[in-house]
MIDOSE-1310 file (N, C-alpha, C; in nm, 2 decimals, decimal comma, always signed):
residues 58
veig	+10,21/+10,72/+12,48/+10,19/+10,62/+12,39/+10,26/+10,65/+12,26; +10,33/+10,55/+12,21/+10,40/+10,57/+12,08/+10,33/+10,48/+11,98; +10,29/+10,55/+11,87/+10,22/+10,47/+11,76/+10,32/+10,43/+11,66; +10,32/+10,30/+11,63/+10,42/+10,25/+11,54/+10,35/+10,22/+11,40
dldw	+10,40/+10,13/+11,33/+10,35/+10,09/+11,20/+10,21/+10,03/+11,21; +10,11/+10,09/+11,15/+9,97/+10,04/+11,17/+9,93/+9,95/+11,05; +10,02/+9,92/+10,95/+9,98/+9,84/+10,84/+9,91/+9,71/+10,88; +9,97/+9,64/+10,98/+9,91/+9,52/+11,03/+9,77/+9,53/+11,07
fyvy	+9,74/+9,64/+11,14/+9,61/+9,67/+11,19/+9,51/+9,69/+11,07; +9,55/+9,77/+10,97/+9,47/+9,79/+10,85/+9,44/+9,66/+10,78; +9,53/+9,57/+10,77/+9,51/+9,44/+10,70/+9,42/+9,36/+10,79; +9,44/+9,36/+10,92/+9,36/+9,28/+11,01/+9,21/+9,33/+11,00
savv	+9,19/+9,46/+11,01/+9,06/+9,52/+11,00/+8,99/+9,48/+10,87; +9,07/+9,49/+10,76/+9,01/+9,45/+10,63/+8,97/+9,31/+10,62; +9,04/+9,22/+10,68/+9,01/+9,08/+10,69/+8,88/+9,05/+10,77; +8,87/+9,12/+10,88/+8,75/+9,11/+10,97/+8,63/+9,16/+10,89
wccv	+8,64/+9,27/+10,82/+8,53/+9,32/+10,74/+8,49/+9,22/+10,63; +8,60/+9,16/+10,57/+8,57/+9,06/+10,47/+8,49/+8,95/+10,52; +8,52/+8,90/+10,64/+8,45/+8,79/+10,71/+8,30/+8,83/+10,73; +8,29/+8,96/+10,78/+8,15/+9,01/+10,81/+8,07/+9,01/+10,68
fmrt	+8,12/+9,07/+10,58/+8,04/+9,08/+10,45/+8,02/+8,95/+10,39; +8,11/+8,86/+10,39/+8,09/+8,73/+10,33/+7,98/+8,65/+10,41; +7,98/+8,66/+10,54/+7,88/+8,59/+10,62/+7,74/+8,65/+10,60; +7,74/+8,79/+10,60/+7,61/+8,85/+10,58/+7,56/+8,82/+10,44
garr	+7,65/+8,81/+10,34/+7,61/+8,78/+10,21/+7,56/+8,63/+10,20; +7,62/+8,54/+10,27/+7,58/+8,40/+10,27/+7,44/+8,39/+10,34; +7,42/+8,47/+10,44/+7,29/+8,47/+10,51/+7,18/+8,52/+10,42; +7,21/+8,63/+10,34/+7,11/+8,68/+10,25/+7,07/+8,58/+10,14
vhfg	+7,17/+8,50/+10,10/+7,14/+8,39/+10,00/+7,06/+8,28/+10,06; +7,10/+8,24/+10,18/+7,03/+8,14/+10,26/+6,88/+8,17/+10,28; +6,85/+8,29/+10,31/+6,71/+8,33/+10,34/+6,64/+8,38/+10,21; +6,70/+8,37/+10,10/+6,63/+8,41/+9,97/+6,62/+8,56/+9,94
evek	+6,70/+8,64/+10,01/+6,70/+8,78/+9,99/+6,76/+8,82/+9,86; +6,87/+8,74/+9,82/+6,94/+8,76/+9,69/+6,97/+8,63/+9,63; +6,99/+8,63/+9,50/+7,03/+8,50/+9,43/+7,17/+8,47/+9,46; +7,20/+8,34/+9,46/+7,34/+8,30/+9,48/+7,43/+8,34/+9,36
padv	+7,53/+8,42/+9,38/+7,62/+8,47/+9,27/+7,70/+8,35/+9,21; +7,73/+8,37/+9,08/+7,81/+8,27/+9,01/+7,95/+8,27/+9,07; +8,00/+8,39/+9,11/+8,13/+8,40/+9,17/+8,11/+8,46/+9,31; +8,14/+8,39/+9,41/+8,12/+8,43/+9,55/+8,21/+8,55/+9,58
etrf	+8,32/+8,57/+9,51/+8,40/+8,69/+9,54/+8,34/+8,82/+9,50; +8,23/+8,82/+9,43/+8,15/+8,94/+9,40/+8,09/+9,00/+9,53; +8,08/+8,92/+9,63/+8,03/+8,97/+9,76/+8,14/+9,03/+9,85; +8,26/+9,02/+9,80/+8,38/+9,08/+9,87/+8,40/+9,21/+9,82
yhas	+8,32/+9,31/+9,87/+8,32/+9,44/+9,81/+8,45/+9,52/+9,81; +8,53/+9,50/+9,91/+8,65/+9,58/+9,92/+8,78/+9,50/+9,89; +8,77/+9,41/+9,80/+8,88/+9,32/+9,76/+9,00/+9,40/+9,71; +8,97/+9,50/+9,63/+9,08/+9,59/+9,57/+9,15/+9,66/+9,68
llkr	+9,09/+9,70/+9,78/+9,15/+9,77/+9,89/+9,24/+9,67/+9,97; +9,19/+9,55/+10,00/+9,27/+9,45/+10,07/+9,39/+9,41/+9,98; +9,37/+9,39/+9,85/+9,49/+9,36/+9,77/+9,59/+9,47/+9,77; +9,55/+9,59/+9,77/+9,65/+9,70/+9,78/+9,72/+9,70/+9,91
lige	+9,65/+9,67/+10,02/+9,71/+9,67/+10,15/+9,82/+9,56/+10,16; +9,80/+9,44/+10,10/+9,89/+9,33/+10,11/+9,99/+9,33/+9,99; +9,98/+9,42/+9,90/+10,08/+9,43/+9,80/+10,05/+9,35/+9,68; +9,92/+9,31/+9,66/+9,89/+9,22/+9,54/+9,81/+9,30/+9,44
ad	+9,80/+9,43/+9,44/+9,72/+9,51/+9,35/+9,79/+9,50/+9,21; +9,70/+9,51/+9,11/+9,75/+9,51/+8,97/+9,82/+9,63/+8,93
């Protein structure tokens, strides 16, 4: 087995985790476990990592 460039897999995995965290965050708001945030992106806990992976980091 030859392992090539895994950047695509890291980005894919980060997007999947984003979806998981956003959905679980929405569920927590729906069931009253937490208040609805003013900015929904605050529920995207690893945004800085994903931005670095896709080259949009500050």
